[in-house]
C-alpha positions in Angstrom: 93.9 82.7 102.3 93.0 79.2 102.7 93.2 77.6 99.3 91.2 74.6 100.6 88.2 76.5 101.6 85.2 76.9 99.5 84.7 80.2 98.3 81.7 82.3 97.7 78.1 80.7 98.0 78.4 78.1 95.4 80.6 76.0 97.8 83.5 75.1 95.3 87.1 75.3 96.3 89.7 77.2 93.8 90.9 73.7 93.1 87.4 72.6 92.1 86.8 75.4 89.9 90.0 75.0 88.1 89.4 71.4 87.6 86.1 72.3 86.0 87.6 74.9 83.9 90.2 72.4 82.6 92.9 74.7 83.9 96.1 72.8 84.0 98.4 75.7 84.8 95.9 76.7 87.5 95.8 73.4 89.3 99.6 73.2 89.1 99.8 76.8 90.7 97.3 75.9 93.4 99.2 72.8 94.2 102.5 74.6 94.4 101.1 77.0 96.7 99.6 74.5 99.2 96.3 73.4 98.0 95.3 69.9 98.7 94.1 68.4 95.4 92.9 65.2 97.3 90.4 67.0 99.4 86.7 67.6 98.4 86.1 70.5 96.3 82.3 71.1 96.3 79.3 70.4 98.4 78.8 67.0 96.8 82.0 65.8 98.2 83.8 65.4 95.0 87.6 65.7 94.6 89.1 67.7 92.0 90.3 64.6 90.2 86.5 63.4 90.1 85.4 66.7 88.8 87.8 66.7 86.0 87.0 63.2 85.1 83.2 63.7 85.1 83.5 67.0 83.0 86.1 65.4 80.7 88.6 68.2 81.4 91.5 66.1 80.3 94.3 68.7 80.7 93.1 69.3 84.2 93.0 65.4 85.0 96.5 64.8 83.9 97.6 68.0 86.0 96.0 66.7 89.1 97.4 62.9 88.6 100.9 64.4 88.1 100.7 66.6 91.3 99.4 63.5 93.2 102.2 61.3 92.0 99.6 59.3 90.1 101.3 59.8 86.7 104.8 60.5 85.3 106.0 63.8 84.4 106.1 67.2 86.3 105.4 68.8 88.7 105.5 65.9 91.3 105.4 66.7 95.0 105.1 70.3 96.0 108.0 71.8 97.6 106.5 74.7 99.7 108.8 75.9 102.5 
């Protein structure tokens, strides 16, 4: 499965949906599995970070920034074999 591809007819990626749902654990899991959290996640061309900020999903925003190395703390860069 391509974690960076839009799913269904709504045009959202799993990372975009997780950002909108404020799912910190979901975003960390997707990142660990290889999802690129810096890629556009919807038809509007927004990134998961932009979606989380716009929807005030603060836990998701913090997770995205940690995964992208923009904030201190876990999980940091992914280590997918």
